[in-house]
N, C-alpha and C positions, 0 to 999 in steps of 0.2 A: 701584459698580465690586466685586465678586464679594467674597465672604472665599475663602482657600482651603481646596479640598476633600479631607480627610480625607487619607488611609495606608490607611483598608480602608473598608468601610463601619461606618458607624454603632452600629446596630442587637449589633454583633461588643461594643464598651464595655462597661465593665463600670461596667454606676453601682453608687454604692456613696450611701453617708447624710452621707456631707463632701465640698463641691468638690473637680467632677474626676473622675477614673475609675479605675478597675481597674488593674490586670497584664492587657497585651493578653494572647487568648487564641493559642496555637501554632499552625498554625505563626506567623514572625516578618513582617507584611509584608520584601519586598526591598526594602525604602528607604536609600539614606545618607540622605537629610536627617531620617530616625531617630534617635534620643537610645537608648539599648539595653538604661540604665539606666530611663530612664521605660518603657520597655515590657517588663520584667520589673516594678518595683517600683509601677508606677504613676506619673500625668500628674497632678496636685492643681495645679497652681499657674491661675490667672488669664488664660484666655488662651482661644478660636474654640477650639470643635471642630473647625475646617478642621482644627486647632495642635498640635494631642493626639499628646502622641510625641514631637511634631519638638523637633532639638537647638534652642540661646539659636543659637546661632550660625546655625542653617540660616533659622528664623527674621527673623530682624535682615536675612541675605541677601532674601527677598520682598520681604518690606517695603521697602525699597532700586529693589524694579525694579515697587515698587507709591506716595515719596513724593509727597506735593503739594506745589502752587509755594510754600510760603512760610514761614516759620520763625516766631519768636515768640520772648522774651530778656528780661529783665528784671533791676532796676535787683538789686544784695542789699547792700548798706552798714552792711545792721539786720540781715540772720541770718532778712532774712520767711521765714514760714512756709507765705506760703501757695504758697509756688516747690515744692512739689509735687504738690500741686495746678495747678497748672499743666505739669511737667513728664509728670502722669496724662492730664493734656485733649489737650498736644503726641499722644501717643500714639494716646487714642482716637480724634481727629484724622487725625494719619497726619501729621504735618508733616514737615520733612525735619530740622530743624533745630531745639533746645533752647538758647539761647546766656546764661550767668550771667558777668550781666558787675556786676565789685563780688572781696567779699569770692568766693571759691573751694568754700568749707566750705556745703553747703545743707540742709535740714533734711531725710528720703530720707522720711522716713514717709509724708507724704501720696500719692506715688507708687506708696508700693503696689506696690515690686519693676519697675512701666514700664516705669523709668529703664535696663532693664538692652534695650530694645531700644528702645528712640530713643536718637538721636546727641546728647551732650552738648557741644556746649563755652562754653572760660573767658576770657572774658577780665578783666583787672586794672582795667583802662579802658577811660570810656565814648571816646575816643578811640583807644584799640585795637578798638574794636568798631566803630566809623567806620570807618578804615582798613582795616579786613577787609566791609564790605560794599558801599563805593566797588571795590576791589581783585575784586569778585566782582557786581557791576552789582546788590544788590539793596536797593532806598533804603527804607529805614526811616521807619515806620506810628507816633506813639508813639496810646496810648490815653490817657487825664484825660479829665475834665471840665473843660479849666482855657478860662479866657471865649477866644472866638475859635473853639473847636473844633466841627465838623460832626457831627453824631449821625450813628453808620453806616448807615440807610435812606437818605438827602442821599448813597451816599459810592460810587464806584466804587472796586472796591477794586485796587491791578495784580497780576497773573497770577501777579507771580514780588515778593514783598516779605517784610519783617519788620516785628512787631509788638511795637513796645517796649513792655512794662509799669513799671510806676516799684513805690517801698516804698509798700505800704501806711497807709494815712495821707499819708502828704509827697508823692505821688507819681514826675511822674517828678520829677527833676530839674536845677538849669537847667543843664544840663551837656545834659547827652539832651533837653530840648525845643529850645535853639541845633541839635541834629545831624539834627529828624524834617524827616522832607520834608513832611509835613500832621501835624495833631494831632486823630482822631477820639472822640467818646463815646456810650458807649452812654444812651440814654434812662429817665429816671427818674424815677416818680408817686407816691414816699411821700413822706416827713420825714429820709429821710438822706441826707446827703450823699453818700455814696458808698456802692459793694460794692468787694469786696476787691481783688487780684489776680488770684484760681482767679477768681473766677467772670464776672468778667470779660473771661480770657482765653475760657474754654468761646462767651460768648456772640461775645465779635471771635473767634474759628477759626468756629463754627458761615455767619456774615456771609463768609464767607472761600467757604466751601464752599455756600455758599446762590449767591452771585454766579458760581461760578464752575466749579462739580463734579455741585451738585443739583438746576435751573433749564436743565442744558442739555441742550438738542436729542437 
């Protein structure tokens, strides 16, 4: 899947010593996707070069035309600090949506502002999340190292699904375990019992991409 092309010849970007590019040389490109303030002042955002000088709304609209069939969800009963990383991963791997189940507030620092470009939906309870999944015909796949879970390398993930992660430590709640259609695990080889939800989410999303995007003819 190709990245968007930039608004002009990338060699015309004025590189700076910091992240991003400086003001765009005049005359400016005639492109409604571009933000005049960014063209005038430079673009220091953490975005790929193809999106330099684009407005946030234009970037989201373009991403919406290319989003993948998987969603990711995480339980948030104890303000899990991994949620920001999960959101950042969801943006990197172009998830359809992120679902926060439980408390609405979460630590956005780890997201590195990527939540501006990623759809994030809140569900106060597991029951409401399950109701959403049924209404939209999106099966829930739990990710946890529970007894009876199946390693990702032995599972064919649905083309449309939502990958549900539990809290750091306790993992999926009892209510979440009852709601999932299957539980997948990540094979580990060291001494630790588990890996955090931020790391696990990246592995799970990339596994979905390998099965449905990257290894396709």
